[in-house]
C-alpha positions as CSV (number, residue, x, y, z in Angstrom):
1,M,-48.8,-77.8,-42.9
2,S,-48.5,-74.0,-43.1
3,T,-51.4,-71.2,-42.6
4,F,-51.9,-68.4,-44.7
5,T,-54.4,-65.5,-44.4
6,C,-56.3,-64.8,-48.0
7,A,-55.6,-61.2,-49.1
8,H,-58.8,-60.9,-50.2
9,C,-61.2,-62.1,-47.7
10,G,-59.1,-62.9,-45.0
11,K,-59.7,-65.8,-43.9
12,T,-57.0,-68.3,-42.4
13,L,-57.1,-71.7,-43.7
14,Q,-54.2,-74.6,-44.5
15,S,-52.2,-73.7,-47.0
16,N,-52.1,-76.0,-50.8
17,P,-48.7,-77.6,-50.2
18,R,-48.3,-77.5,-54.7
19,V,-48.5,-73.9,-54.6
20,K,-45.6,-71.5,-53.5
21,H,-46.4,-68.3,-51.3
22,Q,-50.2,-68.9,-51.7
23,Q,-52.5,-65.7,-50.7
24,Y,-55.3,-66.2,-52.0
25,C,-57.9,-68.7,-50.8
26,S,-59.9,-70.8,-53.6
27,D,-63.4,-69.1,-53.1
28,K,-64.8,-67.6,-56.8
29,A,-64.1,-64.1,-55.3
30,C,-60.9,-64.3,-54.5
31,Q,-59.6,-65.8,-57.7
32,R,-61.2,-63.2,-59.6
33,E,-59.6,-60.6,-57.5
34,R,-55.9,-62.1,-57.4
35,R,-56.6,-62.6,-61.2
36,R,-57.5,-58.9,-61.7
37,L,-55.0,-57.6,-59.9
38,W,-52.5,-59.9,-61.9
39,Q,-54.1,-58.2,-65.2
40,R,-53.9,-54.7,-63.8
41,Q,-50.0,-55.4,-63.0
42,K,-49.9,-56.6,-66.5
43,L,-51.0,-53.7,-68.2
44,M,-48.8,-51.6,-66.5
45,L,-45.5,-53.5,-66.7
46,D,-46.2,-55.4,-70.4
47,P,-46.7,-52.9,-73.3
48,D,-47.1,-56.3,-75.9
49,Y,-49.6,-57.2,-73.5
50,R,-51.5,-53.9,-73.2
51,D,-51.4,-53.3,-76.8
52,N,-52.5,-56.6,-77.5
53,Q,-55.8,-56.3,-75.5
54,K,-56.3,-52.5,-77.1
55,D,-56.5,-55.1,-79.9
56,C,-58.8,-57.0,-78.9
57,Q,-61.3,-54.7,-77.3
58,K,-61.5,-53.0,-80.5
59,Q,-62.1,-55.9,-82.6
60,W,-64.7,-56.5,-80.1
61,R,-66.3,-52.6,-80.1
62,Q,-66.1,-53.3,-83.7
63,K,-68.0,-56.2,-83.8
64,H,-70.8,-55.4,-81.6
65,P,-71.0,-51.2,-82.1
66,D,-74.4,-51.0,-80.6
67,Y,-74.1,-53.0,-77.3
68,W,-73.4,-50.2,-74.9
69,R,-76.4,-48.1,-76.4
70,K,-78.5,-50.7,-76.0
71,W,-77.2,-51.5,-72.7
72,R,-77.8,-48.0,-71.2
73,Q,-81.2,-48.2,-72.6
74,S,-81.8,-51.0,-70.9
75,H,-80.3,-49.5,-67.2
76,D,-82.1,-46.2,-67.7
77,A,-81.3,-46.2,-64.0
78,Y,-77.7,-46.8,-63.8
79,V,-77.8,-44.3,-66.4
80,Q,-79.3,-41.1,-64.0
81,N,-77.4,-42.3,-61.1
82,N,-74.2,-42.2,-63.1
83,R,-75.2,-38.3,-65.1
84,L,-75.7,-37.8,-61.6
85,R,-71.9,-38.9,-60.4
86,S,-70.2,-37.5,-63.1
87,R,-71.8,-33.9,-62.2
88,A,-70.2,-34.3,-58.9
89,R,-67.2,-35.4,-59.9
90,Q,-67.1,-32.2,-62.5
91,F,-67.7,-30.3,-60.0
92,A,-65.0,-31.5,-57.2
93,K,-62.9,-31.3,-60.5
94,M,-63.5,-27.9,-61.2
95,D,-63.3,-26.9,-57.2
96,S,-60.4,-27.9,-56.5
97,L,-58.7,-26.0,-59.7
98,Q,-59.7,-22.7,-58.2
99,P,-56.6,-21.2,-56.7
100,K,-56.4,-20.7,-52.6
101,P,-56.1,-16.7,-51.7
102,V,-53.0,-15.8,-50.5
103,S,-52.1,-12.6,-49.0
104,I,-48.3,-12.1,-48.3
105,S,-48.5,-9.3,-50.3
106,G,-46.6,-5.9,-48.6
107,C,-43.9,-4.4,-47.5
108,Y,-41.6,-6.5,-45.0
109,F,-38.2,-5.7,-42.8
110,I,-35.6,-8.5,-43.6
111,L,-33.8,-9.3,-40.1
112,P,-31.5,-11.7,-39.3
113,G,-32.2,-15.0,-38.1
114,D,-30.2,-14.7,-34.6
115,C,-31.7,-11.4,-33.8
116,D,-34.2,-10.9,-30.5
117,A,-36.9,-9.0,-29.9
118,S,-35.2,-6.1,-27.6
119,M,-32.3,-5.5,-30.9
120,F,-35.6,-4.5,-33.6
121,A,-35.3,-0.7,-32.0
122,N,-31.4,-0.4,-32.7
123,M,-31.1,-2.5,-35.8
124,D,-31.1,-1.7,-39.4
125,A,-33.5,-3.7,-41.2
126,L,-33.6,-3.5,-45.4
127,P,-37.2,-3.1,-46.2
128,Q,-38.7,-5.2,-49.2
129,K,-41.8,-5.0,-50.7
130,I,-43.1,-8.7,-51.7
131,V,-45.8,-8.9,-54.5
132,I,-47.6,-12.0,-55.7
133,I,-47.4,-12.3,-59.7
134,P,-50.1,-14.6,-60.8
135,V,-49.3,-17.4,-62.9
136,G,-48.7,-17.1,-66.7
137,C,-48.0,-13.9,-66.1
138,T,-45.0,-13.2,-69.1
139,N,-45.0,-9.3,-69.7
140,R,-41.3,-8.1,-68.6
141,D,-42.9,-4.4,-67.7
142,V,-45.3,-5.9,-65.5
143,L,-42.7,-8.3,-63.6
144,Q,-40.7,-5.9,-63.2
145,N,-42.6,-3.2,-62.0
146,R,-44.6,-5.7,-59.1
147,T,-41.0,-6.8,-58.2
148,R,-39.1,-3.9,-57.6
149,S,-38.0,-3.3,-53.8
150,T,-39.6,0.1,-51.9
151,G,-37.0,1.5,-50.2
């Protein structure tokens, strides 16, 4: 008999000869995880299954309209903790959307890539002005004025 390591709990066990490519042991938690992963993959890949699940959930919600309101009333500690976590997630999202300051605006000289530092004084460099254009800027006059090179 061959052995396998359970993908959920990590135990090494004898494989069942009737189960080809066995990955999970028979513990309830491991089987629950196996079914959960199967359903997640099925929802992603099978549009008919996804639609059926959505319809079943909709029918259940119509038959039990007060379920979640009552559940929240009887689980106050969870509701309070969820509010705090939700605020933290919202703050993290707002914080991550802030643009990072970039300071590359200014006058630069464009030099050939194969030159060494001793040649800088003798070279004819091409001066260029680099300006940061804000995201969403569509005004042509502003864009043309900002991108003109200084000579």
